[in-house]
ZADO-1210 file (C-alpha; in nm, 4 decimals, padded with zeros to 6 digits):
<atoms>
<atom x="-00.7204" y="00.7126" z="01.2631" code="MET" pos="1"/>
<atom x="-00.8419" y="00.6323" z="01.6116" code="SER" pos="2"/>
<atom x="-00.8140" y="00.2353" z="01.7085" code="ASP" pos="3"/>
<atom x="-01.2041" y="00.1021" z="01.6813" code="MET" pos="4"/>
<atom x="-01.2892" y="00.2611" z="01.3682" code="ALA" pos="5"/>
<atom x="-01.0064" y="-00.0575" z="01.2554" code="LEU" pos="6"/>
<atom x="-01.2325" y="-00.2565" z="01.4720" code="GLN" pos="7"/>
<atom x="-01.5071" y="-00.1729" z="01.2507" code="SER" pos="8"/>
<atom x="-01.3534" y="-00.2751" z="00.9523" code="ILE" pos="9"/>
<atom x="-01.5244" y="-00.6222" z="00.8901" code="GLU" pos="10"/>
<atom x="-01.3036" y="-00.7746" z="00.5836" code="THR" pos="11"/>
<atom x="-00.9241" y="-00.8639" z="00.5896" code="PRO" pos="12"/>
<atom x="-00.8100" y="-00.5998" z="00.3506" code="ALA" pos="13"/>
<atom x="-00.8646" y="-00.2582" z="00.3960" code="LEU" pos="14"/>
<atom x="-00.9966" y="-00.1243" z="00.0951" code="THR" pos="15"/>
<atom x="-00.9974" y="00.2541" z="-00.0774" code="LYS" pos="16"/>
<atom x="-01.4386" y="00.2509" z="-00.0292" code="ALA" pos="17"/>
<atom x="-01.3738" y="00.1364" z="00.3441" code="GLU" pos="18"/>
<atom x="-01.0704" y="00.4079" z="00.4119" code="LEU" pos="19"/>
<atom x="-01.2412" y="00.6223" z="00.2191" code="ALA" pos="20"/>
<atom x="-01.6118" y="00.5341" z="00.5417" code="GLU" pos="21"/>
<atom x="-01.3047" y="00.5850" z="00.7533" code="LEU" pos="22"/>
<atom x="-01.2187" y="00.9577" z="00.6993" code="LEU" pos="23"/>
<atom x="-01.6259" y="01.0680" z="00.6806" code="TYR" pos="24"/>
<atom x="-01.6845" y="00.8819" z="01.0070" code="GLU" pos="25"/>
<atom x="-01.3757" y="01.0363" z="01.1767" code="GLU" pos="26"/>
<atom x="-01.2734" y="01.3196" z="01.0050" code="ILE" pos="27"/>
<atom x="-01.6337" y="01.4631" z="00.9301" code="GLY" pos="28"/>
<atom x="-01.5845" y="01.4924" z="00.5733" code="LEU" pos="29"/>
<atom x="-01.8053" y="01.4075" z="00.3350" code="ASN" pos="30"/>
<atom x="-01.9512" y="01.1263" z="00.1765" code="LYS" pos="31"/>
<atom x="-01.7707" y="01.2173" z="-00.1749" code="ARG" pos="32"/>
<atom x="-01.4713" y="01.4425" z="-00.0829" code="GLU" pos="33"/>
<atom x="-01.3941" y="01.1210" z="00.1463" code="ALA" pos="34"/>
<atom x="-01.3692" y="00.9186" z="-00.1742" code="LYS" pos="35"/>
<atom x="-01.2488" y="01.1660" z="-00.3863" code="ASP" pos="36"/>
<atom x="-00.9339" y="01.1983" z="-00.1421" code="MET" pos="37"/>
<atom x="-00.8262" y="00.8531" z="-00.1492" code="VAL" pos="38"/>
<atom x="-00.9092" y="00.7894" z="-00.5817" code="ASN" pos="39"/>
<atom x="-00.6457" y="01.1539" z="-00.5373" code="ALA" pos="40"/>
<atom x="-00.3282" y="00.9846" z="-00.3188" code="PHE" pos="41"/>
<atom x="-00.3400" y="00.6794" z="-00.4704" code="PHE" pos="42"/>
<atom x="-00.4205" y="00.8281" z="-00.8322" code="ASP" pos="43"/>
<atom x="-00.0868" y="01.0818" z="-00.6457" code="LEU" pos="44"/>
<atom x="00.1101" y="00.7632" z="-00.5301" code="VAL" pos="45"/>
<atom x="00.0279" y="00.5854" z="-00.8688" code="THR" pos="46"/>
<atom x="00.1833" y="00.8403" z="-01.0852" code="ASN" pos="47"/>
<atom x="00.5067" y="00.9309" z="-00.7988" code="ALA" pos="48"/>
<atom x="00.6048" y="00.5521" z="-00.9461" code="LEU" pos="49"/>
<atom x="00.5121" y="00.4907" z="-01.2416" code="VAL" pos="50"/>
<atom x="00.6922" y="00.8555" z="-01.3745" code="ASP" pos="51"/>
<atom x="00.9904" y="00.6304" z="-01.1582" code="GLY" pos="52"/>
<atom x="01.0101" y="00.8294" z="-00.8008" code="ASP" pos="53"/>
<atom x="00.9930" y="00.7077" z="-00.4620" code="GLU" pos="54"/>
<atom x="00.7652" y="00.7444" z="-00.2289" code="VAL" pos="55"/>
<atom x="00.7414" y="00.8797" z="00.0900" code="LYS" pos="56"/>
<atom x="00.4992" y="00.8047" z="00.3643" code="VAL" pos="57"/>
<atom x="00.6981" y="00.9786" z="00.7583" code="SER" pos="58"/>
<atom x="00.5705" y="00.7117" z="01.0125" code="GLY" pos="59"/>
<atom x="00.4685" y="00.4311" z="00.7117" code="PHE" pos="60"/>
<atom x="00.7519" y="00.3805" z="00.5400" code="GLY" pos="61"/>
<atom x="00.8627" y="00.4239" z="00.1476" code="ASN" pos="62"/>
<atom x="00.7718" y="00.2885" z="-00.1882" code="PHE" pos="63"/>
<atom x="01.0688" y="00.2967" z="-00.4331" code="GLN" pos="64"/>
<atom x="01.0677" y="00.1306" z="-00.7947" code="VAL" pos="65"/>
<atom x="01.3253" y="-00.0820" z="-00.8493" code="ARG" pos="66"/>
<atom x="01.4687" y="-00.2324" z="-01.2046" code="GLN" pos="67"/>
<atom x="01.4679" y="-00.6151" z="-01.2332" code="LYS" pos="68"/>
<atom x="01.6915" y="-00.7967" z="-01.4674" code="THR" pos="69"/>
<atom x="01.6157" y="-01.0393" z="-01.7541" code="ALA" pos="70"/>
<atom x="01.6971" y="-01.3582" z="-01.6027" code="ARG" pos="71"/>
<atom x="01.5733" y="-01.7861" z="-01.6983" code="PRO" pos="72"/>
<atom x="01.2956" y="-01.9119" z="-01.5049" code="GLY" pos="73"/>
<atom x="01.1111" y="-02.2542" z="-01.4835" code="ARG" pos="74"/>
<atom x="00.6496" y="-02.2855" z="-01.5298" code="ASN" pos="75"/>
<atom x="00.6307" y="-02.4119" z="-01.2294" code="PRO" pos="76"/>
<atom x="00.3332" y="-02.6336" z="-01.3754" code="ARG" pos="77"/>
<atom x="00.4831" y="-02.7774" z="-01.6906" code="THR" pos="78"/>
<atom x="00.9175" y="-02.7414" z="-01.5717" code="GLY" pos="79"/>
<atom x="00.9084" y="-02.5515" z="-01.9872" code="GLU" pos="80"/>
<atom x="01.2246" y="-02.3391" z="-01.8960" code="ALA" pos="81"/>
<atom x="01.1203" y="-01.9138" z="-02.0039" code="VAL" pos="82"/>
<atom x="01.1951" y="-01.6797" z="-02.0363" code="ALA" pos="83"/>
<atom x="01.1435" y="-01.3919" z="-01.8171" code="ILE" pos="84"/>
<atom x="01.1925" y="-00.9742" z="-01.9427" code="GLY" pos="85"/>
<atom x="01.3900" y="-00.7214" z="-01.7242" code="PRO" pos="86"/>
<atom x="01.1245" y="-00.4805" z="-01.5810" code="ARG" pos="87"/>
<atom x="00.9758" y="-00.2834" z="-01.3593" code="ARG" pos="88"/>
<atom x="00.8804" y="-00.3592" z="-00.9897" code="VAL" pos="89"/>
<atom x="00.7530" y="-00.1894" z="-00.6822" code="VAL" pos="90"/>
<atom x="00.8653" y="-00.2405" z="-00.3581" code="THR" pos="91"/>
<atom x="00.7890" y="-00.1029" z="00.0320" code="PHE" pos="92"/>
<atom x="01.0863" y="-00.0563" z="00.2723" code="HIS" pos="93"/>
<atom x="00.8782" y="-00.0195" z="00.6275" code="PRO" pos="94"/>
<atom x="00.9272" y="00.2946" z="00.8743" code="SER" pos="95"/>
<atom x="01.1241" y="00.2020" z="01.1409" code="ALA" pos="96"/>
<atom x="00.8259" y="00.3218" z="01.3640" code="LYS" pos="97"/>
<atom x="00.6116" y="00.0899" z="01.1697" code="LEU" pos="98"/>
<atom x="00.8555" y="-00.1615" z="01.2453" code="ARG" pos="99"/>
<atom x="00.8925" y="-00.0931" z="01.6180" code="GLU" pos="100"/>
<atom x="00.4402" y="-00.0628" z="01.5955" code="GLN" pos="101"/>
<atom x="00.4008" y="-00.5213" z="01.4168" code="MET" pos="102"/>
<atom x="00.6955" y="-00.6350" z="01.7073" code="VAL" pos="103"/>
<atom x="00.4907" y="-00.4622" z="01.9635" code="ASN" pos="104"/>
<atom x="00.0969" y="-00.3457" z="01.8721" code="PRO" pos="105"/>
<atom x="-00.0345" y="-00.1590" z="02.0857" code="PRO" pos="106"/>
<atom x="-00.2508" y="-00.1900" z="02.3053" code="SER" pos="107"/>
<atom x="-00.6184" y="-00.1844" z="02.2181" code="VAL" pos="108"/>
<atom x="-00.8132" y="-00.0362" z="02.4856" code="GLY" pos="109"/>
</atoms>
């Protein structure tokens, strides 16, 4: 994906619709194929994480499922003590390549 294409995105968040549009513009897939490809990718990632699998995207990072134990908490509005139950959460660990690009972004030309 070119830097030029990323600059054309108007919102501060990259959406699935914008990803599909970029696939259409950059790769030449038709719009329906691009939308289906983006949805299929996120369905695969979601299903893997729900199953407890780790998702590794080379050059980007790893998504992992972590089990959090029950703990006491507090309602910030009322100050009332509440119990926070055990739950699974997804964590993201960026790759060294992504971390480096965040520290030293490539020059836009």
